[in-house]
N, C-alpha and C positions, 0 to 999 in steps of 0.2 A: 757144047751149049754154053753160052755166056751167062753170067749172073743175071743180066737184064732179060735175056730170053727165058731163063728159068722163072723169074718173077712174073713175066707176062703169061706163061703157061699156067702158073699157079692162080693168077687172077682170073683167067678165063674159066678154069675149073670151079673157082669160088662163085663166080657170077652165074654159072649154070645152076648152082644150088640156091643162091640168093640173088635173084635178079635185082639190079638197082642198088646193090650194096656198095657203100663207100669203101673202096679198097686202098685208101691212102693210109690206113692205120697199120703201117708196117714199121717195125722197130728193128734196127740193125745193130750189129755188134759194137762198133765204135767209130770214131772219126780220127783220121790221121792226115796231118798236113792239110786240113781243110777239105778232105775228101772222105766220103763214106766208105768204110771198110766192112764188107758184108761177111763177117765171120759166121753169124747166125741170123736168120730172118724169123721174126716173131710176128704173128698176126692175131688180133683179137676182134671179136664183133664190136663195132663202135658203140659208144654209149647212147647215141641218139636213136630213139625208138623208130623213127621214120625209116631207118635202114632195113628194118625187118618187114616193112609194109607189104612187100610183094613176096614174102616168104611164108612158109606154113606157121610161123611163130608170130602172127599178128591177128588179133581178134577184132573183127570189123563190126560187130553188133554194138548196139548202144546201151544195153542194160544186162544185168546179171542178177542172180538170186543167191542169197546166203542164208542157210538154215542154221539156227542157233537156239539159245534158251533165253528166258526173260532176264536173267542176271547179266548175260552178255550184252543184250540190247540196252539195258539200263546203263551199263558202263559206257557203251558207245555213245549214248545220248548225253550222259553227264560229261564225258570227256570231249564230246563233239569231234570224235575221231574214231578211226578203226586202227587195229594193230596188225602189223606185219611181223611175224616171228621168224627167227632164223631156222635153218633146216634141222637143227638139233631138236626142234620141237615136233618133228613129223610123227604122226600116229604110227606109221609103219617104219620101223628102223631100217628095214631092208630096202626101202624105196630108193634112197639115193645111191645105195650100192648098185642096184639094178641100173639106174640111170647113168652112173659113172662108167659102167662097162660099155654102154652104148657108145660113149665117146672116148673110151680108152684113156681116162684121166689118171695121171700119176697120183700117188697117195697124198703127197703134200698139197696138191691142188684140190683133192677131195675134201681134206680137212679144212682148207681155207674156204671152200664153198659152203660147207656145213655151218661154219661160224659166221660167214659174212654175206650170204645170200638170204634175203628176207622175203617172205611171201604171205599172201592171204588168198584163201580159196573161195570160189563161188561155183555155182552151176550155171549152165546156159539157161536162159529164161524159158526156152521151149520145154523144159522139164515140167513146167506147170500145166502144159497142155495134155500130158499123158497121166491119167490117174494112177496107174500102177507105178510109173517111174517116180512121180511125186510122193506117193505113199512110202516107197523105199527110202527116199531122202528124209522124210519125217522120222522114220524108224531109226535111221543111222545117225542123223545129226540134229533132229528136231524134237528130241526128248519124247519119242513115241507119241507125237501129237500134242504134247504138253509144252511145246516150245513155240518159236516164231520163225517166220521166213521174212527176210528183208529184201525188197527189190531195190537195187541201186541203179541209177543211170550214171553214165560217164559224162560229167558236166563240162569237161574241157577237151581239147584236141590231143589224142594220144600220139599223133605224129610229132608233137612238140615236147614230149616227155624226154627226159635225159636220165639215164641209169635206171629207169623204170621200163618194164616191158609187160605186155598183156597178151596172153595166148590161151587158146584151148589146149588142154593137156593131150598129148599124143600117146596112145596106148600100144604097148607091145614091142618086143625086141625087133620084130621084122621091119619096123619103121626105120630102123637105122640103115636099111639098105640105101636110103637116099644119100647117105654119107660115104658109102663104100667106094664109089668111083673116085671121089675126092681124096679119100685116105690112100687109095691105091696109087693115085697120081703123086701124092706127097712122098710115099715110099719110093716110087721110081725116081723122083727128083732128088731125094736125099741120098742117092747112091754116090753123088758127088757133092762137094762143098760149094757154097755154104748150105747148111741144113735149114729146113723150114719147120718151125714149131707153130702149132695152131691152137688157139684158145677158144674152145666152144663151151667152156665151163658153165656159163650161166644158163645155157639152153637145157642143161641137165634137169633143171627144176620143172621143165615142161614135159617130162617123160615119166610114165608109170607103167606098171604091169597091166596086161589086158584084163586081169581080174577086177580092176576098178572101173572098167569102161562104162558101167551102168550109171556112174555118177555124173558123166558129161561135164567134167570139171573145167573151170576157167581159172587161171591164176594171174595175179599181178605180182611181179618179182622185182625187187630192188637189189641192184648189184653193188655191194660195198666191199668186194673182195680185195685183199691186200696184194695178191700176187698177179694182178692183171698186167700183162705185158705192155709196158710203155704208157700206162694210164695213171692219172693222179685223181684221187677221190675228191669230189667237190664238197665244200663246206660253205654254207651261207651264214654270214655274221651280221649282227646289227649292233652298232655302238660297241664293237669289240667283243660281243658275246655271240657264241654260236646259236643259231636259231633253227638250222636244218643241216643234216639230220640229227635229231636227238634220239640216241639209242640208249635204252635202259635195260636193267635186269628185272625179271619178274619176281616179285617177293614170294609168291606162292611156289614158284619153281625152286627158289633158293631154299625154302623150307623143306622141299622134297630132295635136297642135295643135287639139284639139276642146275648148277650155277653157270653152265655153258649156254643156257637159253636166254636170249635177249630179244627185245622187240623195238620196232620203230612205229611211231604214231603218224598216221596219215590224216590230216584235217578233212572234215566233211564240209560240204556246201552249207552256208548259213545265209538266210535271206538278207540280213543286214550287213554282211561283210562283202567288201568289194575287191580288195586286193588279194589275189592268189598268184602263186608262182606257176606260170604256164608249163614249167618243166617238171612239175610234180602232179601226179594224178589227183583229180578232184571228183569225188563221188557224192551223189545226192540221193538221199532216201526218198524214193517215190511211193513205195507201198510198204505197209507192215501187214503181214498175213498171220492171223492167229491160228494155232494148231487145232486139229479136229477133236482133240480130247478135252477141250474146254466146253463146259455146258452152261452152268448157271453164272459163271464169272465173266462171260463174254462182254456184256454191256458195260460192266464196271471196268473191265480191262481196257476197253475202247476209250472210255472217258479219261482214264488215267494216262493212257498213251497220248491222247490228243493234247492234254494239258502239258505233259512233259515235252512233247515235240515242239509245241508252240513256244515254250519257255527256252528250250535249248537250241532250236534250229530256226526259230522265227517264222515257222509255217507249219501247217498240219498236212502230212501226207495222207494218201488214201489208207484207211485202216479197215480191214474186213477179215472175216473168218474164211478159211479154205473151204472150197466146195466139197472137199472130201468128207466133211461132217455129214453130208447127206448120205453118202455111200456107207459111212461107218456106223451111224446110229439108226437111220431110218430103214431098218431091215425089211419091214413089210412093204414099203413102197418100191424097194428095189426088186422084190419078188414079183410084184405086179408087172413091172417092166419086162 
């Protein structure tokens, strides 16, 4: 089998898994006398999000939900942005270990991914249609009903994003079976030189244990890894100063001696702002849902949130209390039903 035939077989296997994927992102060993010398062949998922549009790693819905607390919402509004943290900030330290085994990542690639993949988590909006599922999310992430849920719409076109990807989380190790045939093909092809190396590292952030399936999680991931084969990280500057991405350390994490945790700010939609980078996700706050455990403070909280949103976003989203307040407090009426 010639090198060209090997590459063609590899591409066919890849397109079976990812229909429509740009397969031109091949990096070869070196160049000799003006000709490519295929000592090793490297392939990575291209940075353009449109390449995943026909794969399991593309979220096609228009809105998501984020459960949080009042302090976090205040920070989001004051900064007019949301934060994506690197994987060192994951609540479950075993999560990425699980995911890296799905893709058989080498140790140095695992560490690079932990440091330089950034994400923010949401839930599918459908979780608000099921009272029990919604209640579980309030308990887990919404301060037991003393927090807030933010409904974000995706205000620009995800197929134009670059280095950013959005996908529903895939739960369970059995899901890796979709990769088995491709990995088996690569093992077969690698019995002769040149060998093929495959970088699926950023997809690890979209895999979790089945134990978390109740969360119906959706993630936006930013890929800033340093060891991406043949890729150069993009930096946007204005008048010689970097404006994107701006990556910072979290002061509170530093105090906790967790200095390997960093975050990236993602600007929110503002009514009076017009120029946005189409390659960067743009989220708009559509609704703020107040938790079920607020009673007398609801009216005052609504008024304060309206003022803050108008001041910081230039508009007032829908602000309401979750319907679960009826199930939680009105015990007599639920018994009558």
